[in-house]
Biotite code that builds the C-alpha atoms (Angstrom):
import biotite.structure as struc

atoms = struc.array([
    struc.Atom([85.661, 69.005, 132.083], chain_id="A", res_id=1, res_name="MET", atom_name="CA", element="C"),
    struc.Atom([84.322, 68.343, 135.582], chain_id="A", res_id=2, res_name="GLU", atom_name="CA", element="C"),
    struc.Atom([85.982, 64.918, 135.594], chain_id="A", res_id=3, res_name="MET", atom_name="CA", element="C"),
    struc.Atom([89.373, 66.461, 134.764], chain_id="A", res_id=4, res_name="LEU", atom_name="CA", element="C"),
    struc.Atom([88.992, 68.959, 137.595], chain_id="A", res_id=5, res_name="ILE", atom_name="CA", element="C"),
    struc.Atom([88.054, 66.167, 139.995], chain_id="A", res_id=6, res_name="SER", atom_name="CA", element="C"),
    struc.Atom([91.087, 64.145, 138.863], chain_id="A", res_id=7, res_name="TRP", atom_name="CA", element="C"),
    struc.Atom([93.381, 67.147, 139.354], chain_id="A", res_id=8, res_name="PHE", atom_name="CA", element="C"),
    struc.Atom([91.950, 67.884, 142.828], chain_id="A", res_id=9, res_name="VAL", atom_name="CA", element="C"),
    struc.Atom([92.355, 64.231, 143.826], chain_id="A", res_id=10, res_name="SER", atom_name="CA", element="C"),
    struc.Atom([95.965, 64.258, 142.648], chain_id="A", res_id=11, res_name="ALA", atom_name="CA", element="C"),
    struc.Atom([96.615, 67.486, 144.542], chain_id="A", res_id=12, res_name="LEU", atom_name="CA", element="C"),
    struc.Atom([95.086, 65.964, 147.679], chain_id="A", res_id=13, res_name="THR", atom_name="CA", element="C"),
    struc.Atom([97.266, 62.860, 147.308], chain_id="A", res_id=14, res_name="ILE", atom_name="CA", element="C"),
    struc.Atom([100.353, 65.006, 146.739], chain_id="A", res_id=15, res_name="PHE", atom_name="CA", element="C"),
    struc.Atom([99.704, 67.158, 149.823], chain_id="A", res_id=16, res_name="VAL", atom_name="CA", element="C"),
    struc.Atom([98.892, 64.147, 152.006], chain_id="A", res_id=17, res_name="THR", atom_name="CA", element="C"),
    struc.Atom([102.100, 62.397, 150.916], chain_id="A", res_id=18, res_name="ALA", atom_name="CA", element="C"),
    struc.Atom([104.031, 65.577, 151.721], chain_id="A", res_id=19, res_name="TYR", atom_name="CA", element="C"),
    struc.Atom([102.561, 65.694, 155.240], chain_id="A", res_id=20, res_name="ILE", atom_name="CA", element="C"),
    struc.Atom([103.191, 62.039, 156.153], chain_id="A", res_id=21, res_name="LEU", atom_name="CA", element="C"),
    struc.Atom([106.841, 60.937, 156.405], chain_id="A", res_id=22, res_name="PRO", atom_name="CA", element="C"),
    struc.Atom([106.050, 57.257, 155.722], chain_id="A", res_id=23, res_name="GLY", atom_name="CA", element="C"),
    struc.Atom([104.519, 58.039, 152.319], chain_id="A", res_id=24, res_name="VAL", atom_name="CA", element="C"),
    struc.Atom([106.680, 59.248, 149.446], chain_id="A", res_id=25, res_name="ARG", atom_name="CA", element="C"),
    struc.Atom([105.730, 60.453, 146.011], chain_id="A", res_id=26, res_name="ILE", atom_name="CA", element="C"),
    struc.Atom([108.227, 61.499, 143.339], chain_id="A", res_id=27, res_name="ASP", atom_name="CA", element="C"),
    struc.Atom([106.239, 64.321, 141.802], chain_id="A", res_id=28, res_name="GLY", atom_name="CA", element="C"),
    struc.Atom([102.893, 65.596, 140.690], chain_id="A", res_id=29, res_name="PHE", atom_name="CA", element="C"),
    struc.Atom([102.874, 63.271, 137.673], chain_id="A", res_id=30, res_name="LEU", atom_name="CA", element="C"),
    struc.Atom([103.078, 60.328, 140.052], chain_id="A", res_id=31, res_name="SER", atom_name="CA", element="C"),
    struc.Atom([100.221, 61.847, 142.059], chain_id="A", res_id=32, res_name="ALA", atom_name="CA", element="C"),
    struc.Atom([98.132, 62.001, 138.882], chain_id="A", res_id=33, res_name="LEU", atom_name="CA", element="C"),
    struc.Atom([98.912, 58.330, 138.216], chain_id="A", res_id=34, res_name="ALA", atom_name="CA", element="C"),
    struc.Atom([98.024, 57.394, 141.811], chain_id="A", res_id=35, res_name="VAL", atom_name="CA", element="C"),
    struc.Atom([94.708, 59.244, 141.468], chain_id="A", res_id=36, res_name="ALA", atom_name="CA", element="C"),
    struc.Atom([93.873, 57.249, 138.336], chain_id="A", res_id=37, res_name="VAL", atom_name="CA", element="C"),
    struc.Atom([94.942, 53.916, 139.825], chain_id="A", res_id=38, res_name="VAL", atom_name="CA", element="C"),
    struc.Atom([93.067, 54.534, 143.092], chain_id="A", res_id=39, res_name="LEU", atom_name="CA", element="C"),
    struc.Atom([90.009, 55.550, 141.089], chain_id="A", res_id=40, res_name="GLY", atom_name="CA", element="C"),
    struc.Atom([90.102, 52.338, 139.071], chain_id="A", res_id=41, res_name="VAL", atom_name="CA", element="C"),
    struc.Atom([90.759, 50.229, 142.174], chain_id="A", res_id=42, res_name="ILE", atom_name="CA", element="C"),
    struc.Atom([87.881, 51.903, 144.023], chain_id="A", res_id=43, res_name="ASN", atom_name="CA", element="C"),
    struc.Atom([85.617, 51.373, 141.024], chain_id="A", res_id=44, res_name="LEU", atom_name="CA", element="C"),
    struc.Atom([86.427, 47.748, 140.243], chain_id="A", res_id=45, res_name="LEU", atom_name="CA", element="C"),
    struc.Atom([87.982, 46.004, 143.252], chain_id="A", res_id=46, res_name="ILE", atom_name="CA", element="C"),
    struc.Atom([86.653, 47.794, 146.325], chain_id="A", res_id=47, res_name="LYS", atom_name="CA", element="C"),
    struc.Atom([82.954, 46.897, 145.854], chain_id="A", res_id=48, res_name="PRO", atom_name="CA", element="C"),
    struc.Atom([83.814, 43.209, 145.552], chain_id="A", res_id=49, res_name="ILE", atom_name="CA", element="C"),
    struc.Atom([86.003, 43.275, 148.672], chain_id="A", res_id=50, res_name="ILE", atom_name="CA", element="C"),
    struc.Atom([83.360, 45.209, 150.614], chain_id="A", res_id=51, res_name="LEU", atom_name="CA", element="C"),
    struc.Atom([80.752, 42.631, 149.680], chain_id="A", res_id=52, res_name="LEU", atom_name="CA", element="C"),
    struc.Atom([82.994, 39.718, 150.656], chain_id="A", res_id=53, res_name="LEU", atom_name="CA", element="C"),
    struc.Atom([83.907, 41.303, 154.001], chain_id="A", res_id=54, res_name="THR", atom_name="CA", element="C"),
    struc.Atom([80.422, 42.548, 154.835], chain_id="A", res_id=55, res_name="LEU", atom_name="CA", element="C"),
    struc.Atom([80.001, 40.416, 157.987], chain_id="A", res_id=56, res_name="PRO", atom_name="CA", element="C"),
    struc.Atom([83.242, 41.650, 159.573], chain_id="A", res_id=57, res_name="ILE", atom_name="CA", element="C"),
    struc.Atom([82.458, 45.205, 158.495], chain_id="A", res_id=58, res_name="THR", atom_name="CA", element="C"),
    struc.Atom([79.087, 45.011, 160.247], chain_id="A", res_id=59, res_name="VAL", atom_name="CA", element="C"),
    struc.Atom([80.617, 43.521, 163.395], chain_id="A", res_id=60, res_name="VAL", atom_name="CA", element="C"),
    struc.Atom([83.266, 46.262, 163.557], chain_id="A", res_id=61, res_name="THR", atom_name="CA", element="C"),
    struc.Atom([80.631, 48.939, 162.841], chain_id="A", res_id=62, res_name="LEU", atom_name="CA", element="C"),
    struc.Atom([82.309, 49.896, 159.572], chain_id="A", res_id=63, res_name="GLY", atom_name="CA", element="C"),
    struc.Atom([85.822, 50.336, 160.966], chain_id="A", res_id=64, res_name="LEU", atom_name="CA", element="C"),
    struc.Atom([87.101, 47.432, 158.864], chain_id="A", res_id=65, res_name="PHE", atom_name="CA", element="C"),
    struc.Atom([86.574, 49.685, 155.845], chain_id="A", res_id=66, res_name="THR", atom_name="CA", element="C"),
    struc.Atom([89.662, 51.618, 156.942], chain_id="A", res_id=67, res_name="PHE", atom_name="CA", element="C"),
    struc.Atom([91.669, 48.397, 156.800], chain_id="A", res_id=68, res_name="VAL", atom_name="CA", element="C"),
    struc.Atom([90.354, 47.708, 153.301], chain_id="A", res_id=69, res_name="ILE", atom_name="CA", element="C"),
    struc.Atom([91.277, 51.238, 152.201], chain_id="A", res_id=70, res_name="ASN", atom_name="CA", element="C"),
    struc.Atom([94.790, 50.813, 153.602], chain_id="A", res_id=71, res_name="ALA", atom_name="CA", element="C"),
    struc.Atom([95.242, 47.531, 151.735], chain_id="A", res_id=72, res_name="LEU", atom_name="CA", element="C"),
    struc.Atom([94.038, 49.140, 148.506], chain_id="A", res_id=73, res_name="LEU", atom_name="CA", element="C"),
    struc.Atom([96.520, 51.987, 148.998], chain_id="A", res_id=74, res_name="ILE", atom_name="CA", element="C"),
    struc.Atom([99.285, 49.422, 149.448], chain_id="A", res_id=75, res_name="LEU", atom_name="CA", element="C"),
    struc.Atom([98.119, 47.818, 146.198], chain_id="A", res_id=76, res_name="LEU", atom_name="CA", element="C"),
    struc.Atom([98.305, 51.185, 144.454], chain_id="A", res_id=77, res_name="ALA", atom_name="CA", element="C"),
    struc.Atom([101.816, 51.730, 145.802], chain_id="A", res_id=78, res_name="SER", atom_name="CA", element="C"),
    struc.Atom([102.830, 48.378, 144.332], chain_id="A", res_id=79, res_name="ALA", atom_name="CA", element="C"),
    struc.Atom([101.400, 49.360, 140.941], chain_id="A", res_id=80, res_name="ILE", atom_name="CA", element="C"),
    struc.Atom([102.495, 52.990, 140.559], chain_id="A", res_id=81, res_name="VAL", atom_name="CA", element="C"),
    struc.Atom([106.217, 53.671, 140.271], chain_id="A", res_id=82, res_name="PRO", atom_name="CA", element="C"),
    struc.Atom([107.272, 56.713, 142.264], chain_id="A", res_id=83, res_name="GLY", atom_name="CA", element="C"),
    struc.Atom([104.676, 56.148, 144.995], chain_id="A", res_id=84, res_name="PHE", atom_name="CA", element="C"),
    struc.Atom([105.792, 54.247, 148.062], chain_id="A", res_id=85, res_name="THR", atom_name="CA", element="C"),
    struc.Atom([104.133, 53.562, 151.380], chain_id="A", res_id=86, res_name="VAL", atom_name="CA", element="C"),
    struc.Atom([106.429, 52.156, 154.068], chain_id="A", res_id=87, res_name="ASP", atom_name="CA", element="C"),
    struc.Atom([104.054, 50.066, 156.178], chain_id="A", res_id=88, res_name="THR", atom_name="CA", element="C"),
    struc.Atom([100.431, 49.121, 156.618], chain_id="A", res_id=89, res_name="PHE", atom_name="CA", element="C"),
    struc.Atom([100.119, 51.696, 159.420], chain_id="A", res_id=90, res_name="TRP", atom_name="CA", element="C"),
    struc.Atom([101.289, 54.518, 157.153], chain_id="A", res_id=91, res_name="TRP", atom_name="CA", element="C"),
    struc.Atom([98.789, 53.340, 154.535], chain_id="A", res_id=92, res_name="ALA", atom_name="CA", element="C"),
    struc.Atom([96.060, 53.387, 157.189], chain_id="A", res_id=93, res_name="LEU", atom_name="CA", element="C"),
    struc.Atom([96.992, 56.902, 158.283], chain_id="A", res_id=94, res_name="LEU", atom_name="CA", element="C"),
    struc.Atom([97.255, 58.018, 154.639], chain_id="A", res_id=95, res_name="PHE", atom_name="CA", element="C"),
    struc.Atom([93.767, 56.635, 154.046], chain_id="A", res_id=96, res_name="SER", atom_name="CA", element="C"),
    struc.Atom([92.331, 58.462, 157.053], chain_id="A", res_id=97, res_name="ILE", atom_name="CA", element="C"),
    struc.Atom([93.987, 61.793, 156.225], chain_id="A", res_id=98, res_name="VAL", atom_name="CA", element="C"),
    struc.Atom([92.967, 61.485, 152.575], chain_id="A", res_id=99, res_name="LEU", atom_name="CA", element="C"),
    struc.Atom([89.370, 60.775, 153.597], chain_id="A", res_id=100, res_name="SER", atom_name="CA", element="C"),
    struc.Atom([89.312, 63.771, 155.938], chain_id="A", res_id=101, res_name="LEU", atom_name="CA", element="C"),
    struc.Atom([90.708, 66.132, 153.309], chain_id="A", res_id=102, res_name="ILE", atom_name="CA", element="C"),
    struc.Atom([88.289, 64.808, 150.682], chain_id="A", res_id=103, res_name="ASN", atom_name="CA", element="C"),
    struc.Atom([85.343, 65.249, 153.038], chain_id="A", res_id=104, res_name="SER", atom_name="CA", element="C"),
    struc.Atom([86.310, 68.887, 153.674], chain_id="A", res_id=105, res_name="PHE", atom_name="CA", element="C"),
    struc.Atom([86.722, 69.508, 149.944], chain_id="A", res_id=106, res_name="ILE", atom_name="CA", element="C"),
    struc.Atom([83.406, 67.780, 149.218], chain_id="A", res_id=107, res_name="GLY", atom_name="CA", element="C"),
    struc.Atom([81.531, 69.899, 151.755], chain_id="A", res_id=108, res_name="LYS", atom_name="CA", element="C"),
    struc.Atom([82.839, 73.148, 150.280], chain_id="A", res_id=109, res_name="SER", atom_name="CA", element="C"),
    struc.Atom([81.308, 72.410, 146.863], chain_id="A", res_id=110, res_name="ASN", atom_name="CA", element="C"),
])
């Protein structure tokens, strides 16, 4: 049950963030649910491999390169999920930052 609630909260966060940013569009809440699943799978399977491969540049940039990786993974999710579009890399980067901020606030309240 806790996993379903987490999935729903993630989808709601994605939906609200897409509503705030004009360069990110989402067709509806069903698309937000799909984006939450796809981002979860991407973060589980692909992100650790990319982080390991880019570890030297991540260390040199003091972890800031992680934002670039997150933006690229969001662009990947927008290519996979119909009804979710991100205009440019910069909108994906901003979407990633806003999503991280909202998730950190939600995580601290629990």
